[in-house]
LOVEXSE-316496 format. One record per residue: residue number from 0; residue in one letter; x, y, z of N, C-alpha, C in turn. Coordinates in steps of 0.02 Angstrom, whole numbers, plus 32768, in hexadecimal, padded with zeros to 4 digits. Layout:
BEGIN
<atom NUM, "A", <X, Y, Z>, <X, Y, Z>, <X, Y, Z>>
...
! end
This chain:
BEGIN
<atom 0, "M", <DA2D, BFB9, A5E1>, <DA97, BFAE, A5D4>, <DA99, BF63, A5FD>>
<atom 1, "V", <DA7F, BF43, A62C>, <DA95, BF27, A64E>, <DA6C, BEE8, A62E>>
<atom 2, "Q", <DA2F, BEE9, A619>, <DA1D, BEAC, A5F6>, <DA34, BEAE, A5AA>>
<atom 3, "A", <DA58, BED4, A588>, <DA76, BECB, A55B>, <DAB7, BEA0, A565>>
<atom 4, "L", <DACE, BEAF, A598>, <DB22, BE86, A5B0>, <DB29, BE50, A59C>>
<atom 5, "P", <DAFA, BE1B, A5A7>, <DAFD, BDD4, A596>, <DB1B, BDC8, A53F>>
<atom 6, "F", <DB01, BDF5, A512>, <DB10, BDFB, A4CB>, <DB62, BE02, A4BA>>
<atom 7, "L", <DB80, BE1C, A4F8>, <DBC1, BE2D, A4E5>, <DBF1, BDE9, A4E3>>
<atom 8, "L", <DBD8, BDB3, A4FE>, <DBF9, BD7D, A50B>, <DC01, BD57, A4B2>>
<atom 9, "V", <DBDA, BD64, A48E>, <DBD7, BD59, A42D>, <DBEA, BD93, A410>>
<atom 10, "L", <DBE1, BDD1, A433>, <DBE7, BE10, A405>, <DC33, BE13, A402>>
<atom 11, "I", <DC4F, BE10, A430>, <DCAC, BE1A, A421>, <DCC3, BDE5, A3FD>>
<atom 12, "P", <DCBC, BDAD, A406>, <DCEF, BD80, A3DD>, <DCC3, BD96, A397>>
<atom 13, "F", <DC90, BD96, A37D>, <DC63, BDAF, A34B>, <DC84, BDE6, A31F>>
<atom 14, "G", <DC8B, BE19, A342>, <DCB0, BE56, A332>, <DCFE, BE54, A324>>
<atom 15, "M", <DD1C, BE2D, A34F>, <DD73, BE1E, A345>, <DD65, BDEB, A303>>
<atom 16, "L", <DD3A, BDC1, A2F9>, <DD38, BD85, A2AE>, <DD46, BDBC, A285>>
<atom 17, "F", <DD1A, BDD9, A294>, <DD0A, BE0B, A251>, <DD56, BE2F, A21A>>
<atom 18, "G", <DD6C, BE5D, A268>, <DD9D, BE81, A25C>, <DDE1, BE46, A23C>>
<atom 19, "V", <DDE0, BE0D, A256>, <DE17, BDDA, A24D>, <DDFA, BDBC, A1F8>>
<atom 20, "V", <DDC3, BDC0, A1F0>, <DDB4, BDA3, A1A7>, <DDC2, BDE7, A175>>
<atom 21, "A", <DDA9, BE29, A189>, <DDBB, BE5A, A156>, <DE0B, BE5D, A156>>
<atom 22, "Q", <DE35, BE5F, A18B>, <DE71, BE5E, A184>, <DE8C, BE24, A154>>
<atom 23, "A", <DE7A, BDEE, A14F>, <DE85, BDB0, A126>, <DE77, BDC5, A0E9>>
<atom 24, "A", <DE3F, BDEA, A0D8>, <DE35, BDEC, A09B>, <DE46, BE22, A076>>
<atom 25, "G", <DE78, BE54, A0A1>, <DEA1, BE80, A07B>, <DE85, BEC7, A088>>
<atom 26, "M", <DE5D, BEC6, A0BD>, <DE39, BF0C, A0D0>, <DE70, BF27, A0F7>>
<atom 27, "R", <DE78, BF6C, A0DB>, <DE9B, BF9A, A11B>, <DE73, BFA6, A161>>
<atom 28, "V", <DE86, BFBF, A196>, <DE72, BFD1, A1C4>, <DE41, BFFA, A1D0>>
<atom 29, "V", <DE41, C036, A1A8>, <DE11, C072, A18E>, <DDE7, C048, A169>>
<atom 30, "E", <DDE3, C02C, A13B>, <DDB3, C019, A10B>, <DD8F, BFE9, A147>>
<atom 31, "T", <DDAD, BFC1, A16C>, <DD73, BF8B, A199>, <DD5E, BFB4, A1C9>>
<atom 32, "M", <DD77, BFEE, A1E4>, <DD4B, C007, A21A>, <DD13, C033, A1F5>>
<atom 33, "G", <DD1C, C053, A1B1>, <DCF2, C079, A197>, <DCB8, C049, A17A>>
<atom 34, "F", <DCD4, BFF7, A168>, <DC97, BFCA, A16B>, <DC5B, BFBC, A181>>
<atom 35, "S", <DC80, BFBE, A1CE>, <DC59, BFB8, A225>, <DC31, BFDD, A232>>
<atom 36, "I", <DC4D, C01F, A22F>, <DC30, C05F, A242>, <DBF9, C078, A213>>
<atom 37, "V", <DC0F, C072, A1E2>, <DBC4, C087, A1A6>, <DB9E, C050, A191>>
<atom 38, "V", <DBA8, BFFE, A19A>, <DB73, BFD1, A191>, <DB61, BFC3, A1D7>>
<atom 39, "L", <DB6D, BFBE, A1FF>, <DB6A, BFA9, A243>, <DB3D, BF68, A232>>
<atom 40, "A", <DB4A, BF3E, A217>, <DB1D, BEF7, A211>, <DB46, BEBD, A1FA>>
<atom 41, "G", <DB5A, BEA3, A23C>, <DB81, BE66, A239>, <DB83, BE30, A20C>>
<atom 42, "A", <DB43, BE21, A20E>, <DB2F, BDDB, A1C7>, <DB46, BDF4, A196>>
<atom 43, "S", <DB35, BE44, A17C>, <DB3E, BE3B, A11E>, <DB6E, BE55, A123>>
<atom 44, "Q", <DB9E, BE7C, A15E>, <DBDA, BE88, A14D>, <DC1A, BE44, A149>>
<atom 45, "F", <DBF6, BE0C, A15C>, <DC19, BDD2, A14D>, <DC0F, BDBE, A0F9>>
<atom 46, "A", <DBC3, BDC1, A0F6>, <DBAE, BDA1, A0B7>, <DBCE, BDCE, A085>>
<atom 47, "A", <DBD7, BE0E, A091>, <DBFB, BE3F, A051>, <DC4F, BE27, A060>>
<atom 48, "M", <DC62, BE28, A092>, <DCB6, BE15, A095>, <DCC1, BDCC, A06D>>
<atom 49, "E", <DC98, BD91, A088>, <DC9B, BD59, A053>, <DCA5, BD65, A007>>
<atom 50, "L", <DC6A, BD83, 9FF4>, <DC6C, BD8E, 9FB1>, <DC9B, BDAB, 9F90>>
<atom 51, "M", <DCBB, BDF6, 9FB6>, <DCFB, BE18, 9FA3>, <DD25, BDF5, 9F9D>>
<atom 52, "A", <DD3B, BDC3, 9FD3>, <DD76, BD91, 9FC1>, <DD69, BD6D, 9F85>>
<atom 53, "Q", <DD48, BD59, 9F6D>, <DD2E, BD38, 9F34>, <DD2B, BD61, 9EF3>>
<atom 54, "N", <DD35, BD99, 9F07>, <DD37, BDBC, 9EB8>, <DCF4, BDC3, 9E99>>
<atom 55, "A", <DCBF, BDCB, 9ED2>, <DC7E, BDC3, 9EB2>, <DC64, BDFE, 9E8E>>
<atom 56, "P", <DC31, BDFC, 9E4F>, <DC2E, BE3E, 9E42>, <DBFD, BE74, 9E76>>
<atom 57, "V", <DC13, BEC3, 9E6E>, <DBFD, BEE3, 9E99>, <DBB9, BED0, 9EA8>>
<atom 58, "L", <DB92, BEE1, 9E68>, <DB42, BEDE, 9E7F>, <DB25, BE92, 9EAF>>
<atom 59, "L", <DB55, BE67, 9EA3>, <DB41, BE17, 9EC3>, <DB42, BE2E, 9F0E>>
<atom 60, "I", <DB7C, BE54, 9F19>, <DB97, BE5E, 9F61>, <DB64, BE88, 9F86>>
<atom 61, "L", <DB53, BEC2, 9F5C>, <DB20, BEED, 9F7A>, <DAD7, BECC, 9F86>>
<atom 62, "A", <DAD5, BEA4, 9F4C>, <DA81, BE75, 9F63>, <DA8F, BE45, 9F92>>
<atom 63, "S", <DAB8, BE2D, 9F96>, <DAC5, BDFB, 9FC9>, <DAB3, BE16, A00F>>
<atom 64, "A", <DAE5, BE4F, A011>, <DADF, BE83, A056>, <DA8C, BE96, A065>>
<atom 65, "L", <DA80, BEA1, A045>, <DA37, BEC2, A03D>, <DA04, BE81, A043>>
<atom 66, "A", <DA0D, BE5C, A030>, <D9DF, BE11, A03B>, <D9EC, BE02, A089>>
<atom 67, "V", <DA27, BE01, A09D>, <DA2E, BDEF, A0D7>, <DA14, BE18, A10B>>
<atom 68, "N", <DA16, BE62, A0F3>, <D9E7, BE9C, A12F>, <D9AB, BEA0, A126>>
<atom 69, "L", <D986, BE7A, A0F2>, <D940, BE8D, A0F0>, <D921, BE88, A11F>>
<atom 70, "R", <D93A, BE5F, A161>, <D91A, BE49, A19A>, <D910, BE8F, A1CC>>
<atom 71, "M", <D927, BED1, A1BC>, <D93D, BF16, A1D5>, <D8FE, BF29, A1C3>>
<atom 72, "A", <D8E7, BF3A, A187>, <D8AE, BF3C, A17C>, <D869, BF23, A198>>
<atom 73, "M", <D863, BEFA, A1A5>, <D83A, BED2, A1DE>, <D83A, BEE4, A219>>
<atom 74, "Y", <D881, BEEC, A234>, <D88A, BEFF, A270>, <D86B, BF3D, A27E>>
<atom 75, "S", <D87E, BF61, A248>, <D86D, BFB8, A242>, <D812, BFB9, A254>>
<atom 76, "A", <D7F7, BF89, A227>, <D7B4, BF8B, A21B>, <D793, BF84, A267>>
<atom 77, "S", <D7AD, BF55, A287>, <D789, BF3A, A2C5>, <D7A0, BF5D, A2F0>>
<atom 78, "L", <D7D3, BF95, A2EA>, <D7E0, BFC1, A320>, <D7B5, C003, A321>>
<atom 79, "V", <D797, C012, A2EB>, <D782, C045, A2DA>, <D738, C058, A30E>>
<atom 80, "P", <D719, C020, A331>, <D6E9, C03C, A364>, <D701, C04D, A3A4>>
<atom 81, "H", <D73E, C049, A3A7>, <D772, C053, A3F3>, <D794, C086, A3E7>>
<atom 82, "F", <D7AF, C098, A3A6>, <D7D7, C0DF, A3A7>, <D7D2, C10F, A36E>>
<atom 83, "G", <D794, C0FE, A35B>, <D76D, C12C, A32E>, <D765, C163, A339>>
<atom 84, "D", <D75D, C184, A37B>, <D75B, C1C8, A390>, <D78A, C1E6, A3AF>>
<atom 85, "A", <D7D1, C1B2, A3A0>, <D815, C1E6, A3AF>, <D810, C20C, A390>>
<atom 86, "K", <D84D, C247, A3A0>, <D860, C270, A36E>, <D879, C266, A338>>
<atom 87, "P", <D88B, C286, A302>, <D8A3, C273, A2C3>, <D8F1, C257, A2CD>>
<atom 88, "W", <D926, C288, A2FB>, <D962, C278, A2F3>, <D963, C236, A32D>>
<atom 89, "E", <D942, C228, A359>, <D92A, C1E6, A379>, <D929, C1A0, A33B>>
<atom 90, "R", <D8F9, C1B0, A320>, <D8E6, C16B, A2FC>, <D921, C173, A2C8>>
<atom 91, "A", <D94B, C1A7, A2A1>, <D96F, C18D, A285>, <D9B3, C16E, A2AA>>
<atom 92, "L", <D9AF, C193, A2F1>, <D9F3, C160, A31A>, <D9CE, C10E, A31F>>
<atom 93, "I", <D9A0, C10E, A329>, <D98E, C0D9, A327>, <D986, C0AA, A2EE>>
<atom 94, "A", <D986, C0B7, A2A8>, <D994, C092, A27A>, <D9D2, C088, A26D>>
<atom 95, "Y", <D9FE, C0BF, A27F>, <DA4F, C0B0, A289>, <DA54, C06A, A2AF>>
<atom 96, "C", <DA49, C077, A2ED>, <DA56, C044, A320>, <DA36, C009, A327>>
<atom 97, "L", <D9FC, BFF3, A2F4>, <D9EE, BFBC, A2EF>, <DA15, BF8C, A2E3>>
<atom 98, "V", <DA1F, BF5B, A309>, <DA32, BF10, A305>, <D9FD, BEDD, A32F>>
<atom 99, "D", <DA24, BEA1, A309>, <D9E3, BE7A, A322>, <D9DF, BE6D, A369>>
<atom 100, "Q", <DA1B, BE6F, A395>, <DA07, BE73, A3DD>, <D9E6, BE9A, A3FC>>
<atom 101, "G", <D9EA, BEE0, A3EA>, <D9CA, BF21, A405>, <D98A, BF14, A3F2>>
<atom 102, "Y", <D97A, BEFC, A3A5>, <D92D, BEFA, A39C>, <D907, BEBA, A3C8>>
<atom 103, "A", <D930, BE8F, A3CD>, <D90C, BE6A, A404>, <D902, BE6E, A446>>
<atom 104, "M", <D92D, BE8E, A467>, <D933, BEB0, A4A1>, <D8E8, BEE1, A4A6>>
<atom 105, "A", <D8EA, BF11, A46D>, <D8B7, BF4D, A46C>, <D870, BF27, A464>>
<atom 106, "I", <D865, BEED, A44B>, <D823, BED4, A43E>, <D81E, BEB1, A476>>
<atom 107, "Q", <D842, BE91, A49B>, <D837, BE7B, A4DC>, <D81D, BE93, A51C>>
<atom 108, "N", <D858, BEDE, A50F>, <D837, BF0C, A544>, <D7E9, BF22, A53E>>
<atom 109, "A", <D7EC, BF2E, A4FF>, <D7A6, BF4A, A4EB>, <D766, BF20, A4FF>>
<atom 110, "E", <D770, BEDA, A4FF>, <D736, BEAB, A501>, <D72B, BEA1, A545>>
<atom 111, "A", <D771, BE9D, A577>, <D773, BE93, A5BC>, <D748, BED3, A5E8>>
<atom 112, "H", <D74F, BF17, A5BD>, <D74D, BF4A, A5EE>, <D71A, BF69, A5A4>>
<atom 113, "P", <D6E6, BF6D, A5BC>, <D6C3, BF8A, A586>, <D69F, BFD2, A589>>
<atom 114, "G", <D6A5, BFE5, A5D0>, <D698, C01E, A5EB>, <D6C2, C054, A5DD>>
<atom 115, "L", <D710, C04F, A5C6>, <D74A, C073, A5B9>, <D723, C0A9, A57C>>
<atom 116, "S", <D751, C0D9, A595>, <D733, C10F, A55C>, <D77A, C107, A51C>>
<atom 117, "T", <D760, C13D, A4F7>, <D7A9, C138, A4CE>, <D7EF, C147, A4BF>>
<atom 118, "R", <D7DE, C183, A4F4>, <D82C, C19C, A511>, <D849, C15A, A53D>>
<atom 119, "Q", <D818, C13C, A565>, <D836, C0FA, A583>, <D85E, C0D5, A555>>
<atom 120, "K", <D829, C0C2, A52C>, <D846, C095, A4F5>, <D88D, C09C, A4D4>>
<atom 121, "V", <D88F, C0E3, A4BF>, <D8C5, C0EE, A4A9>, <D8F6, C0FF, A4CB>>
<atom 122, "A", <D8FD, C108, A507>, <D93D, C10B, A53B>, <D941, C0BE, A548>>
<atom 123, "H", <D91C, C098, A546>, <D938, C055, A54F>, <D96E, C02D, A513>>
<atom 124, "F", <D93A, C03F, A4E9>, <D958, C037, A4A8>, <D9B3, C04F, A485>>
<atom 125, "F", <D9AD, C09B, A4A4>, <D9F0, C0A6, A49F>, <DA22, C096, A4D4>>
<atom 126, "G", <DA05, C083, A51A>, <DA36, C068, A53E>, <DA49, C02B, A539>>
<atom 127, "A", <DA29, C005, A517>, <DA48, BFBC, A4FE>, <DA6B, BFC4, A4C3>>
<atom 128, "S", <DA6C, BFFD, A495>, <DA87, C009, A45A>, <DACD, C018, A479>>
<atom 129, "L", <DAEE, C03E, A4AD>, <DB1B, C05E, A4CA>, <DB5F, C019, A4CD>>
<atom 130, "V", <DB31, BFE4, A4F7>, <DB45, BFA6, A4EA>, <DB5A, BF81, A4A6>>
<atom 131, "L", <DB3B, BF7C, A487>, <DB3B, BF56, A44C>, <DB64, BF72, A411>>
<atom 132, "C", <DB53, BFB8, A40D>, <DB7A, BFBD, A3C1>, <DBD3, BFDE, A3D1>>
<atom 133, "P", <DBD1, C00B, A404>, <DC19, C020, A418>, <DC4C, BFE4, A417>>
<atom 134, "P", <DC49, BFA3, A43C>, <DC6F, BF6D, A444>, <DC6D, BF55, A3EF>>
<atom 135, "W", <DC45, BF53, A3D1>, <DC35, BF36, A39C>, <DC7E, BF5E, A36A>>
<atom 136, "F", <DC75, BF9E, A377>, <DCB4, BFC7, A345>, <DCFB, BFAF, A372>>
<atom 137, "L", <DCFB, BFB8, A3AF>, <DD41, BFAF, A3D8>, <DD53, BF69, A3C6>>
<atom 138, "F", <DD35, BF30, A3CA>, <DD51, BEF9, A3BB>, <DD5E, BED7, A379>>
<atom 139, "T", <DD33, BEFF, A343>, <DD3E, BF0E, A2FB>, <DD93, BF28, A2EF>>
<atom 140, "Y", <DD8E, BF57, A322>, <DDD6, BF75, A315>, <DE0D, BF3C, A33F>>
<atom 141, "L", <DE0F, BF13, A36B>, <DE3D, BF0A, A38A>, <DE33, BEB9, A344>>
<atom 142, "G", <DE07, BEAF, A341>, <DE22, BE62, A2FF>, <DE41, BE78, A2D2>>
<atom 143, "A", <DE3B, BEB7, A2AF>, <DE61, BED0, A275>, <DEA9, BEE2, A286>>
<atom 144, "T", <DEAF, BEFE, A2C6>, <DEFC, BF1B, A2D6>, <DF12, BED1, A2F4>>
<atom 145, "A", <DEFA, BEA6, A320>, <DF24, BE83, A33A>, <DF0A, BE35, A327>>
<atom 146, "G", <DEF4, BE3D, A2F8>, <DEEB, BDE3, A2CA>, <DF1F, BDBF, A2D1>>
<atom 147, "N", <DF51, BDDC, A2B4>, <DF91, BDAB, A2B0>, <DF9D, BD85, A30A>>
<atom 148, "F", <DF95, BDAE, A32F>, <DFA3, BD8A, A374>, <DF6B, BD60, A395>>
<atom 149, "I", <DF39, BD53, A379>, <DF04, BD2C, A387>, <DF0F, BCE4, A370>>
<atom 150, "P", <DF30, BCAE, A3A8>, <DF25, BC77, A399>, <DEF8, BC55, A373>>
<atom 151, "A", <DF18, BC39, A327>, <DEE0, BC0B, A2F3>, <DEBB, BBE1, A313>>
<atom 152, "A", <DED6, BBC3, A34A>, <DEB5, BB8A, A37D>, <DE66, BBAA, A399>>
<atom 153, "W", <DE66, BBEE, A3A2>, <DE2B, BBFF, A3BB>, <DDED, BC06, A38C>>
<atom 154, "P", <DDC2, BBE3, A39F>, <DD78, BBE4, A36E>, <DD4B, BC20, A37A>>
<atom 155, "L", <DD67, BC59, A350>, <DD3A, BC8E, A35A>, <DD02, BC95, A342>>
<atom 156, "D", <DD0A, BC68, A30F>, <DCC1, BC66, A2DF>, <DC82, BC37, A2FF>>
<atom 157, "F", <DC89, BC22, A338>, <DC57, BC0F, A357>, <DC2A, BC44, A36D>>
<atom 158, "A", <DC46, BC78, A37B>, <DC14, BCB5, A381>, <DBDA, BCC7, A353>>
<atom 159, "V", <DBDF, BCB0, A306>, <DBC0, BCB4, A2D3>, <DB6C, BC9C, A2D7>>
<atom 160, "P", <DB73, BC59, A2E9>, <DB38, BC2A, A2EF>, <DB24, BC38, A330>>
<atom 161, "I", <DB49, BC40, A35E>, <DB23, BC56, A3AB>, <DB04, BC90, A3AF>>
<atom 162, "T", <DB20, BCAF, A38E>, <DAF8, BCFD, A387>, <DAB8, BCF9, A373>>
<atom 163, "F", <DAB0, BCDE, A342>, <DA77, BCD5, A30E>, <DA41, BC9D, A33B>>
<atom 164, "L", <DA5F, BC67, A35E>, <DA30, BC3C, A372>, <DA19, BC62, A3C1>>
<atom 165, "S", <DA43, BC85, A3D9>, <DA26, BCA4, A423>, <D9F1, BCD3, A40B>>
<atom 166, "M", <D9F6, BD00, A3E2>, <D9BA, BD1D, A3BF>, <D974, BD15, A3A3>>
<atom 167, "V", <D97F, BCE3, A364>, <D950, BCCA, A354>, <D92A, BC93, A376>>
<atom 168, "A", <D958, BC72, A39C>, <D92E, BC2D, A3A9>, <D8EB, BC55, A3DE>>
<atom 169, "P", <D900, BC7E, A41C>, <D8BC, BC80, A436>, <D887, BCBD, A40B>>
<atom 170, "M", <D88D, BCC4, A3E1>, <D856, BCF7, A3AA>, <D843, BCC0, A382>>
<atom 171, "L", <D846, BC8A, A37B>, <D82A, BC5D, A34E>, <D7EA, BC38, A383>>
<atom 172, "R", <D7B4, BC70, A37E>, <D777, BC56, A3A9>, <D736, BC40, A38C>>
<atom 173, "T", <D738, BC53, A34E>, <D6F6, BC28, A31F>, <D715, BBFD, A2E9>>
<atom 174, "L", <D6E8, BBE0, A2D3>, <D6E7, BBB6, A293>, <D700, BBDA, A262>>
<atom 175, "A", <D6F3, BC13, A24B>, <D708, BC36, A215>, <D754, BC47, A22C>>
<atom 176, "H", <D76B, BC59, A261>, <D7AA, BC68, A26A>, <D7D9, BC1E, A262>>
<atom 177, "L", <D7B5, BBEC, A27A>, <D7E7, BB9E, A26B>, <D7E8, BB85, A225>>
<atom 178, "A", <D7B7, BBA6, A1F6>, <D7A6, BB98, A1B6>, <D7E8, BBB5, A181>>
<atom 179, "A", <D7ED, BC00, A1A3>, <D81B, BC26, A184>, <D85C, BC0C, A18B>>
<atom 180, "A", <D85E, BC03, A1CE>, <D8B0, BBFD, A1D9>, <D8BB, BBAD, A1BE>>
<atom 181, "A", <D88D, BB7C, A1B3>, <D8A2, BB38, A1A3>, <D8AB, BB3E, A14C>>
<atom 182, "A", <D886, BB5A, A131>, <D882, BB6A, A0EE>, <D8BF, BB94, A0CF>>
<atom 183, "S", <D8D6, BBC1, A0F7>, <D916, BBE1, A0F0>, <D956, BBBD, A0F7>>
<atom 184, "I", <D963, BB8C, A12D>, <D984, BB67, A144>, <D986, BB3E, A100>>
<atom 185, "L", <D958, BB16, A0EB>, <D957, BAD4, A0AE>, <D970, BAF3, A075>>
<atom 186, "L", <D94B, BB2B, A06B>, <D96A, BB57, A027>, <D9AF, BB61, A02A>>
<atom 187, "A", <D9CE, BB82, A060>, <DA10, BB9B, A069>, <DA45, BB6E, A067>>
<atom 188, "L", <DA2F, BB2B, A07F>, <DA59, BAE3, A06F>, <DA4E, BACC, A02D>>
<atom 189, "A", <DA16, BACF, A014>, <DA15, BAAB, 9FD5>, <DA34, BADF, 9F9F>>
<atom 190, "L", <DA3A, BB12, 9F96>, <DA50, BB49, 9F6A>, <DA9E, BB62, 9F8D>>
<atom 191, "A", <DABF, BB2E, 9FA8>, <DAFF, BB50, 9FD0>, <DB34, BB48, 9FA1>>
<atom 192, "G", <DB29, BB28, 9F61>, <DB56, BB18, 9F23>, <DB58, BB49, 9EF9>>
<atom 193, "L", <DB25, BB7A, 9EF3>, <DB27, BBAF, 9EBF>, <DB62, BBEA, 9ED9>>
<atom 194, "P", <DB7D, BC03, 9EA0>, <DBB3, BC21, 9E9E>, <DBA1, BC5D, 9EDC>>
<atom 195, "S", <DBE7, BC78, 9EFC>, <DBDC, BCC3, 9F0D>, <DBAD, BCB7, 9F51>>
<atom 196, "G", <DB92, BC98, 9F69>, <DB50, BC91, 9F98>, <DB1E, BCAA, 9F75>>
<atom 197, "S", <DB19, BCA5, 9F38>, <DAD0, BCCC, 9F26>, <DA87, BCA2, 9F32>>
<atom 198, "G", <DAAA, BC63, 9F4F>, <DA6A, BC46, 9F5A>, <DA36, BC5E, 9FA1>>
<atom 199, "L", <DA5F, BC8C, 9FCD>, <DA48, BCB2, 9FFB>, <DA10, BCD4, 9FE6>>
<atom 200, "L", <DA1C, BCEC, 9FAC>, <D9DE, BD39, 9F8A>, <D9B0, BD0B, 9F7E>>
<atom 201, "I", <D9B4, BCC1, 9F6A>, <D96E, BC96, 9F57>, <D951, BC8F, 9F9E>>
<atom 202, "A", <D985, BC6F, 9FC6>, <D967, BC3A, A005>, <D942, BC82, A02D>>
<atom 203, "A", <D961, BCB8, A043>, <D943, BCF7, A06A>, <D900, BD00, A059>>
<atom 204, "P", <D8E6, BD27, A01D>, <D8A3, BD33, A00B>, <D875, BCF1, A000>>
<atom 205, "L", <D88B, BCC3, 9FE3>, <D862, BC7D, 9FEE>, <D852, BC65, A022>>
<atom 206, "G", <D874, BC6A, A062>, <D86B, BC6D, A0AE>, <D838, BC83, A0CE>>
<atom 207, "M", <D84E, BCD3, A0B1>, <D810, BD04, A0D9>, <D7BE, BCEB, A0B0>>
<atom 208, "A", <D7D0, BCEF, A071>, <D785, BCDD, A048>, <D76B, BC94, A062>>
<atom 209, "V", <D799, BC68, A084>, <D76E, BC39, A0A2>, <D75C, BC43, A0DD>>
<atom 210, "G", <D76C, BC5D, A114>, <D758, BC85, A14C>, <D71C, BCB1, A13C>>
<atom 211, "A", <D714, BCD1, A105>, <D6DE, BCF1, A102>, <D6A5, BCD9, A0E9>>
<atom 212, "W", <D6AB, BC9E, A0C5>, <D685, BC63, A0B6>, <D660, BC3F, A0E7>>
<atom 213, "V", <D689, BC27, A105>, <D66A, BC0A, A156>, <D64C, BC37, A179>>
<atom 214, "E", <D65B, BC76, A182>, <D647, BCAC, A1AF>, <D5FB, BCB1, A199>>
<atom 215, "T", <D600, BCC4, A14E>, <D5A8, BCCA, A130>, <D57D, BC92, A148>>
<atom 216, "L", <D59C, BC59, A12D>, <D576, BC1E, A130>, <D55E, BC19, A189>>
<atom 217, "T", <D581, BC1E, A1B7>, <D581, BC18, A1F4>, <D53F, BC45, A20B>>
<atom 218, "A", <D549, BCA2, A1EB>, <D513, BCCA, A1FE>, <D4CD, BCAB, A1D0>>
<atom 219, "R", <D4CA, BC8E, A1A4>, <D497, BC7D, A17B>, <D46C, BC47, A1AA>>
<atom 220, "R", <D493, BC0B, A1B5>, <D472, BBE2, A1E7>, <D451, BBF9, A231>>
<atom 221, "A", <D483, BC2D, A23E>, <D450, BC5C, A288>, <D415, BC72, A279>>
<atom 222, "N", <D418, BC8D, A236>, <D3E1, BCC2, A22F>, <D3B0, BC91, A22D>>
<atom 223, "R", <D3B5, BC58, A200>, <D374, BC24, A1FD>, <D360, BC07, A229>>
<atom 224, "L", <D399, BC00, A26D>, <D373, BBE2, A2AB>, <D362, BC01, A2D6>>
<atom 225, "N", <D35F, BC46, A2C5>, <D355, BC80, A2EE>, <D2FC, BC9F, A2DC>>
<atom 226, "Y", <D2F3, BC8F, A298>, <D2C9, BCB3, A270>, <D27F, BCA0, A28C>>
<atom 227, "P", <D273, BC4B, A295>, <D233, BC2C, A2B0>, <D221, BC49, A2F1>>
<atom 228, "V", <D258, BC55, A332>, <D256, BC89, A35F>, <D234, BCBD, A361>>
<atom 229, "K", <D252, BCE2, A338>, <D23F, BD2B, A33A>, <D1EE, BD37, A319>>
<atom 230, "R", <D1E6, BD09, A2E2>, <D1AB, BCFF, A2C7>, <D169, BCEC, A30A>>
<atom 231, "A", <D183, BCAE, A31F>, <D15E, BC99, A35D>, <D14C, BCD5, A392>>
<atom 232, "G", <D177, BCFF, A3A3>, <D16B, BD36, A3D8>, <D139, BD66, A3AB>>
<atom 233, "R", <D148, BD7A, A367>, <D10C, BDAA, A358>, <D0C9, BD8B, A36E>>
! end
């Protein structure tokens, strides 16, 4: 819980900003809270809210939110070695509480302490979730109910880029990571003019494809370099 506290510096204005944006878009407080509690994914919530404000087709809204949240499938796959032995109800709750910050903390904790048991890893994850999830609900509510009292000069929107930069930058450790990030950024900028943010649907999977391609090339090159050594050892 102590390790998760610094994330509140960006999570609090991020949650308030969503409440303000939802109120400006005409959503009632109960609808805004339902959105945050059921979805619990800030980036996809903002993406869906922007498209809803533009009266985009429902299928496009759902597809955009899904594209933004595809990273959660990759998060889940990488957490299987650490949480795969947990009880079914624990895995279900982990799936619900899984957010970017919680995932980053779980992976860093597991790598820093390889001797931890599954129960210890699960306890660490839930400790972080107690700090990360309830404040999202609370400050979404405050933004939705007190948004009119927040001065327009307050730049709450700074929390969005800072949140993702603080999470993504430390995790760009390989050439494949950098390639995926660079391709996604360039494609998103190039396709920014497409209607209703649909360029994101193209940029996200293509960025992942570039990363996978670079990772495959890197692995093949490593195998070629190692093969003569193994052969000489025989």
